[in-house]
C-alpha positions in Angstrom: -17.6 21.9 -7.3 -20.8 22.9 -8.7 -22.3 19.9 -10.8 -24.7 21.9 -12.8 -21.5 23.9 -14.5 -18.6 21.8 -13.4 -17.1 25.1 -11.8 -16.0 25.8 -8.3 -18.1 28.4 -6.4 -17.7 29.5 -2.9 -20.2 28.0 -0.6 -21.0 27.9 3.1 -21.2 24.7 4.9 -22.5 23.5 8.0 -21.7 20.4 9.5 -24.1 18.7 12.2 -24.0 15.5 13.9 -26.0 13.9 11.2 -25.9 16.1 8.1 -23.9 18.4 6.0 -25.6 21.5 4.7 -24.2 23.4 1.8 -25.6 27.1 1.3 -25.1 29.3 -1.6 -23.0 32.2 -1.4 -24.4 35.5 0.2 -24.1 37.3 -2.8 -26.4 35.0 -4.6 -29.0 35.1 -2.0 -29.8 32.4 0.7 -32.1 29.7 -0.6 -32.8 26.4 1.2 -29.4 24.8 1.6 -28.6 21.2 0.2 -28.7 18.4 2.6 -26.4 15.6 2.7 -27.5 13.0 5.3 -24.2 11.3 6.9 -24.6 7.6 7.1 -22.0 4.8 7.8 -21.3 4.3 4.2 -20.3 7.6 3.4 -16.8 7.5 1.9 -14.1 10.2 2.1 -11.4 10.5 -0.7 -8.7 13.1 -1.3 -8.9 14.2 -5.0 -6.5 16.3 -7.2 -9.1 18.3 -9.0 -7.9 21.4 -7.1 -5.4 22.1 -4.3 -6.9 20.9 -0.8 -9.7 19.1 -2.7 -11.6 16.0 -1.4 -14.8 14.1 -2.1 -17.6 12.7 -0.1 -19.5 9.7 -1.6 -22.8 9.2 -0.2 -25.0 6.0 -0.8 -27.0 8.0 -3.5 -24.5 11.1 -4.3 -21.2 12.6 -4.2 -19.8 16.0 -3.7 -16.6 17.6 -4.3 -15.3 20.1 -1.8 -12.0 22.5 -1.6 -10.8 23.8 1.7 -8.7 27.1 1.8 -5.7 25.2 3.0 -4.1 21.7 3.5 -4.7 22.2 7.3 -8.4 23.1 6.9 -9.0 20.3 4.7 -7.4 17.9 7.6 -9.9 19.4 9.9 -12.9 18.8 7.8 -11.9 15.2 7.2 -11.1 14.5 10.8 -14.6 16.0 11.9 -16.2 13.6 9.2 -14.5 10.6 10.3 -15.7 11.2 13.7 -19.2 11.6 12.8 -19.8 9.0 10.1 -19.2 5.9 12.2 -21.8 7.1 14.8 -24.4 7.9 12.1 -27.2 5.8 11.1 -28.4 4.5 7.7 -30.8 6.7 5.9 -34.2 4.9 5.5 -35.4 7.6 2.8 -32.8 6.2 0.1 -34.9 4.2 -2.1 -31.8 2.0 -3.6 -30.2 1.6 0.2 -33.8 0.6 1.6 -33.8 -2.1 -1.1 -30.6 -3.6 -0.1 -32.3 -4.2 3.5 -35.6 -5.2 2.3 -34.5 -8.8 1.6 -32.4 -11.6 3.0 -28.8 -11.7 1.8 -28.5 -14.4 -0.9 -25.8 -14.6 -3.4 -26.9 -15.3 -7.2 -24.7 -16.0 -10.0 -25.7 -14.9 -13.5 -23.6 -16.5 -16.5 -24.0 -14.5 -19.8 -23.3 -16.6 -23.1 -24.3 -14.2 -25.6 -22.7 -10.8 -26.7 -25.7 -8.7 -26.3 -26.0 -6.4 -23.3 -27.0 -8.1 -19.9 -29.6 -5.3 -19.3 -28.4 -4.4 -15.7 -27.4 -0.7 -14.9 -25.0 0.0 -12.0 -24.5 2.9 -9.8 -21.2 3.7 -8.0 -21.9 3.9 -4.3 -18.3 4.6 -3.0 -16.3 1.5 -4.3 -19.3 -0.5 -4.7 -21.4 -1.4 -7.9 -25.1 -1.3 -7.1 -27.7 -2.6 -9.5 -30.3 0.1 -9.8 -32.1 -1.2 -12.8 -32.4 -4.8 -14.3 -33.9 -6.2 -17.4 -36.9 -8.4 -17.1 -35.0 -11.4 -18.4 -32.7 -11.2 -15.3 -35.0 -9.9 -12.9 -35.5 -13.3 -11.1 -32.1 -13.5 -10.4 -30.8 -10.1 -9.8 -32.6 -7.2 -7.9 -32.2 -3.6 -7.7 -30.1 -3.0 -4.6 -28.0 -5.9 -5.2 -24.4 -5.4 -4.7 -22.2 -6.8 -7.7 -19.7 -9.2 -5.6 -17.5 -10.4 -8.4 -17.0 -10.4 -12.1 -15.6 -13.4 -13.7 -14.7 -14.8 -10.2 -12.7 -11.5 -9.1 -13.8 -9.7 -6.2 -15.6 -6.5 -7.3 -14.5 -4.8 -4.1 -10.9 -5.7 -4.7 -11.2 -4.6 -8.3 -12.8 -1.2 -7.4 -15.7 0.5 -9.4 -13.6 1.9 -12.1 -11.8 -1.5 -12.9 -15.3 -3.1 -12.8 -16.6 -0.7 -15.2 -13.8 -1.2 -17.4 -14.1 -5.0 -17.3 -17.8 -4.8 -18.0 -17.2 -2.4 -20.9 -15.0 -4.8 -22.5 -16.5 -8.2 -21.9 -16.7 -11.2 -23.9 -19.0 -14.3 -23.4 -19.0 -16.2 -21.0 -19.4 -13.3 -18.3 -20.0 -14.7 -14.9 -21.5 -12.2 -12.4 -22.1 -12.7 -8.7 -24.3 -10.5 -6.7 -25.8 -10.4 -3.2 
C-alpha cells in the first residue's frame, strides 16, 4: 500500500537476512529501494485491507503488503517469522535507542486536571511509546518510555487502539505508569 496516495501499487520486494527492500515498479524506473531493517520487535499482522494482505510493524514504521495468493502470503509470513527472531536491534532508530539509554524504572504520573497531559504517544506494534513530553512532566516521563498502564489496566493487555480510546476519553484523575 503506497502511503503517499493510499493506493495499492505493484512493487518488487527483496528479503535478506536483516532487511526488506522495496523497489518501485519497472515501468516507473528503478530508484533507490526503501529499506526496512528487521529487528526482534517487528510484528506481523494479517489485515483485511485487501485479500491476501498483511502488515509489518517496525519500531518506527509500518507497511502494508499484499500477496498474489494466500499461499504466497503464508510463504512471506513464514520467511519473516524465521528471520525476525534472529535479527538484532537497530541502533540507528532514535526512539528505540532512547529506550536502551537508561535503566528501567517505573514512574507514575497522576493527572488531576482536565488539561492535556502533554504526552505524544507513537504506536510501536501493540505498544504505546512516548515520543514527546511536555516540560511539566519531563522529570517523570522520558521519550522512549513505554506506557505500561492506564488507570491500573495494563496497556499491553488493552492494546494500542483501546489505550488511545481511553486517553481520548479520559477524566481526572488519570493514572499513567511508564517504564
